[in-house]
Kinemage of the C-alpha trace (Angstrom):
@kinemage 1
@onewidth
@group {chain A} dominant
@subgroup {mainchain}
@vectorlist {calphas} color= white
{ca unk a 1} P 0.000 0.000 0.000
{ca unk a 2} L 2.817 2.418 0.830
{ca unk a 3} L 4.486 1.864 -2.542
{ca unk a 4} L 1.233 2.513 -4.395
{ca unk a 5} L 0.751 5.762 -2.493
{ca unk a 6} L 4.373 6.854 -2.729
{ca unk a 7} L 5.084 6.006 -6.336
{ca unk a 8} L 1.701 6.303 -8.045
{ca unk a 9} L -1.207 8.001 -6.278
{ca unk a 10} L 0.617 10.941 -4.707
{ca unk a 11} L 2.596 11.858 -7.857
{ca unk a 12} L -0.554 11.571 -9.990
{ca unk a 13} L -2.482 13.802 -7.572
{ca unk a 14} L 0.324 16.387 -7.528
{ca unk a 15} L 0.569 16.300 -11.314
{ca unk a 16} L -3.189 16.829 -11.577
{ca unk a 17} L -2.954 19.871 -9.294
{ca unk a 18} L -0.125 21.265 -11.424
{ca unk a 19} L -1.973 20.730 -14.702
{ca unk a 20} L -5.176 22.290 -13.385
{ca unk a 21} L -3.209 25.211 -11.930
{ca unk a 22} L -1.446 25.771 -15.260
{ca unk a 23} L -4.782 25.662 -17.092
{ca unk a 24} L -6.200 28.216 -14.648
{ca unk a 25} L -3.238 30.544 -15.107
{ca unk a 26} L -3.604 30.189 -18.875
{ca unk a 27} L -7.308 30.955 -18.579
{ca unk a 28} L -6.647 34.123 -16.602
{ca unk a 29} L -3.851 35.216 -18.940
{ca unk a 30} L -5.965 34.660 -22.043
{ca unk a 31} L -8.958 36.478 -20.603
{ca unk a 32} L -12.103 37.120 -22.593
{ca unk a 33} L -14.882 34.590 -23.021
{ca unk a 34} L -12.636 31.613 -22.286
{ca unk a 35} L -11.780 33.004 -18.840
{ca unk a 36} L -15.409 33.833 -18.096
{ca unk a 37} L -16.493 30.292 -18.903
{ca unk a 38} L -13.662 28.360 -17.272
{ca unk a 39} L -11.860 30.257 -14.488
{ca unk a 40} L -14.302 29.401 -11.703
{ca unk a 41} L -14.602 25.762 -12.783
{ca unk a 42} L -10.828 25.404 -12.903
{ca unk a 43} L -10.438 26.970 -9.463
{ca unk a 44} L -12.961 24.530 -7.979
{ca unk a 45} L -11.248 21.607 -9.693
{ca unk a 46} L -7.867 22.747 -8.354
{ca unk a 47} L -9.160 23.032 -4.802
{ca unk a 48} L -10.682 19.556 -5.058
{ca unk a 49} L -7.479 18.096 -6.484
{ca unk a 50} L -5.450 19.780 -3.734
{ca unk a 51} L -7.750 18.354 -1.069
{ca unk a 52} L -7.293 14.876 -2.514
{ca unk a 53} L -3.511 15.323 -2.671
{ca unk a 54} L -3.362 16.522 0.938
{ca unk a 55} L -5.564 13.629 2.066
{ca unk a 56} L -3.253 11.156 0.324
{ca unk a 57} L -0.218 12.749 1.985
{ca unk a 58} L -1.889 12.512 5.403
{ca unk a 59} L -2.774 8.853 4.809
{ca unk a 60} L 0.803 8.192 3.698
{ca unk a 61} L 2.227 9.889 6.810
{ca unk a 62} L -0.145 7.894 9.035
{ca unk a 63} L 0.805 4.610 7.402
{ca unk a 64} L 4.540 5.406 7.690
{ca unk a 65} L 4.134 6.263 11.380
{ca unk a 66} L 2.126 3.094 11.991
{ca unk a 67} L 4.689 0.953 10.159
{ca unk a 68} L 7.470 2.420 12.320
{ca unk a 69} L 5.592 1.652 15.514
{ca unk a 70} L 4.311 5.157 16.100
């Protein structure tokens, strides 16, 4: 379970946050109709992806502590 979290789920979650963040920055930089239609949706998606990434990191930290007898 630790390997799956460490080498797959956490990096995928962090990559998703980065991609969504980049899309949001692009949306704001482009402006116009594209920004009006997508900026709020992208911000909500980023916050959700960040929450998932943080949750995975907390689970990983808990499992590491439990494996080390903590």
